[in-house]
C-alpha positions in Angstrom: -36.5 -71.7 -47.3 -32.9 -71.0 -48.2 -34.1 -69.1 -51.3 -36.5 -67.0 -49.2 -33.6 -66.0 -46.8 -31.4 -65.0 -49.7 -34.3 -62.8 -51.2 -35.0 -61.3 -47.8 -31.3 -60.4 -47.3 -31.3 -58.8 -50.8 -34.4 -56.8 -50.0 -32.9 -55.6 -46.7 -29.7 -54.4 -48.5 -31.8 -52.5 -51.1 -34.0 -51.0 -48.3 -31.0 -49.8 -46.2 -29.2 -48.6 -49.3 -32.3 -46.5 -50.2 -32.6 -45.2 -46.7 -29.0 -44.2 -46.6 -29.5 -42.3 -49.9 -32.5 -40.5 -48.6 -30.7 -39.6 -45.4 -27.8 -38.2 -47.4 -30.1 -36.1 -49.5 -31.7 -34.7 -46.3 -28.3 -34.0 -44.8 -27.1 -32.2 -48.0 -30.4 -30.2 -48.1 -30.0 -29.1 -44.5 -26.4 -28.1 -45.1 -27.4 -26.0 -48.1 -30.2 -24.3 -46.2 -28.0 -23.4 -43.3 -25.0 -22.3 -45.3 -26.5 -20.8 -48.4 -30.3 -20.3 -48.5 -30.4 -18.0 -45.4 -27.2 -16.2 -46.3 -28.1 -12.5 -45.8 -28.2 -10.0 -48.6 -27.7 -6.3 -47.8 -31.0 -5.0 -46.2 -33.6 -3.4 -48.5 -34.5 0.2 -47.5 -38.0 1.6 -48.2 -39.2 5.1 -47.3 -42.9 5.3 -46.5 -43.1 9.1 -47.2 -40.9 11.8 -48.9 -37.7 12.7 -47.1 -37.6 16.4 -46.4 -34.0 16.7 -45.2 -30.6 16.1 -46.9 -30.7 12.7 -48.5 -26.9 12.2 -48.0 -27.4 12.7 -44.2 -30.3 10.3 -44.2 -28.5 7.4 -46.0 -25.4 7.9 -44.0 -27.2 7.8 -40.7 -29.1 4.6 -41.7 -25.9 2.8 -42.7 -24.3 3.7 -39.4 -27.3 2.6 -37.4 -27.5 -0.9 -39.1 -23.8 -1.5 -39.4 -23.5 -3.6 -36.2 -26.3 -5.9 -37.5 -25.2 -6.6 -41.1 -22.0 -8.4 -40.2 -24.1 -11.5 -39.5 -23.8 -14.3 -42.1 -27.5 -15.3 -42.1 -30.8 -13.5 -41.8 -32.0 -15.6 -38.9 -29.1 -14.4 -36.8 -30.1 -10.7 -37.0 -31.8 -9.2 -34.0 -34.5 -7.2 -35.8 -35.9 -5.7 -32.7 -32.5 -4.2 -31.8 -32.1 -3.0 -35.3 -35.5 -1.3 -35.1 -34.5 0.4 -31.8 -31.3 1.7 -33.3 -33.1 3.2 -36.3 -35.8 4.8 -34.0 -33.0 6.6 -32.2 -32.2 8.6 -35.4 -33.6 12.1 -34.8 -35.4 12.3 -38.2 -37.1 8.9 -37.9 -40.8 8.8 -36.7 -41.5 5.1 -37.1 -39.8 1.9 -38.4 -40.8 -1.6 -39.4 -38.0 -4.2 -39.8 -39.2 -7.4 -41.5 -37.3 -10.7 -41.9 -38.3 -11.7 -45.4 -36.9 -15.3 -45.5 -34.7 -16.7 -46.8 -32.2 -13.9 -47.4 -33.7 -10.4 -47.1 -34.1 -8.0 -44.2 -36.5 -5.3 -45.3 -36.5 -1.9 -43.5 -39.5 0.5 -43.9 -38.9 4.0 -42.5 -41.5 6.8 -41.9 -39.7 10.1 -41.5 -40.8 13.0 -39.4 -42.6 15.9 -41.2 -40.5 19.1 -41.2 -42.5 22.3 -40.8 -39.7 24.9 -40.3 -36.0 25.4 -39.6 -34.7 26.9 -36.3 -31.7 29.2 -36.5 -29.1 29.1 -33.8 -26.0 31.2 -34.5 -24.8 29.8 -37.9 -26.7 26.5 -37.8 -30.2 25.5 -38.9 -32.1 22.7 -37.2 -35.1 21.0 -38.8 -38.3 21.4 -36.8 -40.7 18.5 -36.8 -44.5 18.8 -36.8 -44.5 17.7 -33.1 -42.5 20.8 -32.1 -39.1 19.3 -31.8 -35.9 20.9 -33.1 -34.0 17.8 -34.5 -30.4 17.4 -33.4 -29.0 17.4 -36.9 -27.9 21.0 -37.8 -27.2 22.2 -41.3 -25.1 25.2 -42.5 -26.7 27.9 -44.7 -25.5 26.4 -47.9 -27.1 23.0 -47.2 -30.3 24.7 -46.0 -30.6 26.6 -49.3 -30.2 23.3 -51.2 -32.8 21.3 -49.2 -35.4 23.9 -48.4 -37.0 23.8 -51.8 -40.5 24.7 -50.6 -39.3 27.7 -48.6 -40.2 26.6 -45.1 -40.1 29.4 -42.5 -36.9 30.1 -40.6 -37.7 30.6 -36.9 -35.8 32.3 -34.1 -36.2 32.6 -30.3 -36.5 30.5 -27.2 -39.2 27.8 -27.5 -40.0 28.9 -31.0 -40.0 25.3 -32.2 -42.6 24.4 -29.5 -45.0 27.1 -30.7 -44.5 27.2 -34.5 -47.6 25.0 -35.1 -50.0 27.5 -33.6 -48.5 30.3 -35.9 -48.6 28.0 -39.0 -52.2 27.1 -38.3 -53.2 30.8 -38.5 -50.9 31.5 -41.5 -52.5 28.7 -43.4 -55.6 30.8 -43.5 -53.7 33.5 -45.4 -51.9 31.5 -48.1 -50.8 34.5 -50.2 -49.2 36.1 -47.1 -47.7 32.9 -46.0 -45.8 32.6 -49.3 -44.1 35.9 -48.4 -43.0 35.0 -44.9 -39.3 34.0 -44.8 -38.8 34.0 -41.1 -40.5 34.4 -37.7 -39.1 35.4 -34.3 -40.8 34.2 -31.1 -40.8 37.1 -28.6 -40.9 36.6 -24.8 -42.9 33.4 -25.1 -46.0 35.4 -26.1 -46.1 36.5 -29.7 -44.3 36.6 -33.1 -42.6 39.0 -35.4 -42.9 38.0 -39.1 -40.2 38.8 -41.6 -41.4 39.1 -45.2 -38.7 38.4 -47.7 -39.9 39.8 -51.1 -39.3 43.4 -50.1 -36.1 45.4 -50.1 -34.3 45.0 -46.8 -37.3 43.0 -45.5 -40.5 44.0 -43.9 -41.1 43.3 -40.2 -44.7 42.7 -39.0 -45.1 42.7 -35.2 -48.1 40.5 -34.3 -50.1 40.8 -31.1 -50.8 37.8 -28.9 -53.9 37.1 -31.0 -52.2 36.1 -34.3 -55.5 35.7 -36.2 -56.8 39.2 -35.3 -53.4 40.8 -36.1 -53.2 39.1 -39.5 -56.8 39.9 -40.4 -56.0 43.5 -39.7 -52.9 43.4 -41.8 -54.7 41.9 -44.8 -57.5 44.5 -44.3 -55.0 47.3 -44.5 -53.3 45.8 -47.5 -56.7 45.4 -49.3 -57.6 49.1 -48.6 -54.2 50.8 -49.1 -51.8 48.2 -50.5 -49.5 48.6 -47.5 -47.4 45.5 -48.4 -46.4 47.1 -51.6 -45.3 50.5 -50.1 -42.0 51.6 -48.9 -42.6 50.3 -45.3 -40.1 48.7 -43.0 -42.3 47.9 -40.1 -45.9 47.3 -39.2 -46.7 47.1 -35.5 -50.0 45.3 -34.8 -49.5 44.6 -31.1 -52.2 47.1 -30.3 -54.9 47.2 -33.0 -56.3 50.4 -31.6 -53.0 52.2 -32.1 -51.2 50.6 -35.0 -47.8 51.9 -35.9 -46.3 52.0 -39.4 -42.7 52.9 -40.0 -41.5 54.0 -43.4 -38.0 53.3 -44.7 -35.5 56.1 -44.1 -37.3 57.4 -41.0 
């Protein structure tokens, strides 16, 4: 009996020693997880579509938006919904996904707004999105020249940004002419004047309220007489029954 008690005590000592060792391993592992494994790296940034505005402005605005959130030590402490809302407030951002990729990464995926034109106000140029919004992020002329690689139209006039899509829809039917259009002025909330850029001193084409009829007539005239290659400064198509053509120097 005495021998059994001694063996039992020895077994108990071994059992509790083993249990203590296991508990110590669990404690150390939890400590490592809380202090190291979830320690946050700088967020990963992914763009879902091409950026059509100044890349320096884009990166700077993203950094400023996420700055209040990246001072957290661990990824699990970051309020990803608040981060998403902050990014959605940027004028050029259309949609955002913020994903907590455990253990250490916050991944940001941004879809930018499609830019269709630039609106001129005094000496500043505002990107115009496809939903008819002039984005509150103006550029000077030097920056515009640098970023407007595909020669998007410069627009002028009150509410021109809200109506540019209807004009572009029609211009897309005349791709050769569209390539020549440098600017467009919205007049009295009714119609457009086009400014063609590849002619000396420019060529103004005054469209009627029916853009498509006006442009069809213009292309018809050009096919018959080559009017766009002549020394013309203005073509007035507001009344197709009484078109007016002004030569330079007159």
